[in-house]
N, C-alpha and C positions, 0 to 999 in steps of 0.2 A: 613771410607764410601767413600773416592774415589778409594778408592784400592779393593774394593769389586764389582765395576763395573765386572771389567776381571772376577771374578767367574760367573754372573748370564750371560755376553754377549756365555762365554762357554759353559755354561751348556744351554742357549737357543739353541746354534748351535747344542748341543750334541742332544738335544731331535731331533731339526730339521734332524739331521743325522740320528738317531733312524728310526724317523718315515718317512723316505726319501726311506731308507735303509734295511728297517725292520730285521737289525744286531745289536742288544744293545754292543756287542761285538767290533762291525770294529768304532761304536760313542762313545764308551768308550777309546778306545784305541789311536784315532785320537785327540778326545779332551783334552787328557791328553798332547800326542805329542805339539797340537799347544797352551795349556796353556804353558809348557815349553819352546818353540821354536819359537815360534808366533813373538816375542818380537824382539827376537835376529835376527829373517830372516828379518823382517820388519824393522831393524837400516840398517844393508846391506843393503838393495835393497834403503832405504831412503838417502844415502850414493850417488847415484848413479843420481837418480830418482827423481822429484819434484812429481810424479803421487804417489807416498808411502803415502802422505798424506790421498788417500781415502781406505786405507789398516783397517778392523777391527782391526788389534791389536798395530797400530797407534795410536786409539783414544780412547782405552780403559784406559792407565792410565792415568786420568784425575789430576795427582800431578805432573805432567810436568810444570804445567800454573799456581802453586804454586812457583815452583822453578823459572819461568821466563824463562824457556829452555828446547820449544817444539821441538818433534823429527825432524820433518820440516819446513824449514821457511816461515814464514804466517800461521801456525795454531793460531785457538782461541777456547776458550773455548767452545765457540758457534757452533761455524764448528762441533769440535768432540760430541758434544752432539747430534746434526744433524743427523751428520752422526750414533752415536751408535741406534738415535730411526729409521733409515731408514734399518739399519741391522736388527733390534729388531723385526720391522715392515714384513718385505721379514723373515728373518726366520721364524715366526708365520705361516704370511700366507701360506707359504710355505709347512709346516710344516701341516698344517690344510687339504690345499687343498688337499695332497698326502692322508692323513688317510681317508679322509672322500671316495675319489675316492675308494680305496682298501677296506676300511669298504662296503661299498655299494655294493661294486663288490663281494667281497665274502659271 
């Protein structure tokens, strides 16, 4: 169940990219790339910068709290859940606003 958060957030991001750029191929390709590489890139950034805890992919793996080894020092499960809710809300709001403006204008 905790591992499915990653897929939910990436699919929400793909929906937002598709609505904003009106290109489903770009959304699919970018989402698959970020699904596979997002965690790795975030782990590399986290070794140098503590601000990496605000990146989406640092928070999608909630199993890191079961193991007791968060990616960035000071991260908690509550912090990650709040960050995921913020990202989810921003993705949905942005997709809704862009979609309704383009749909009304067309």
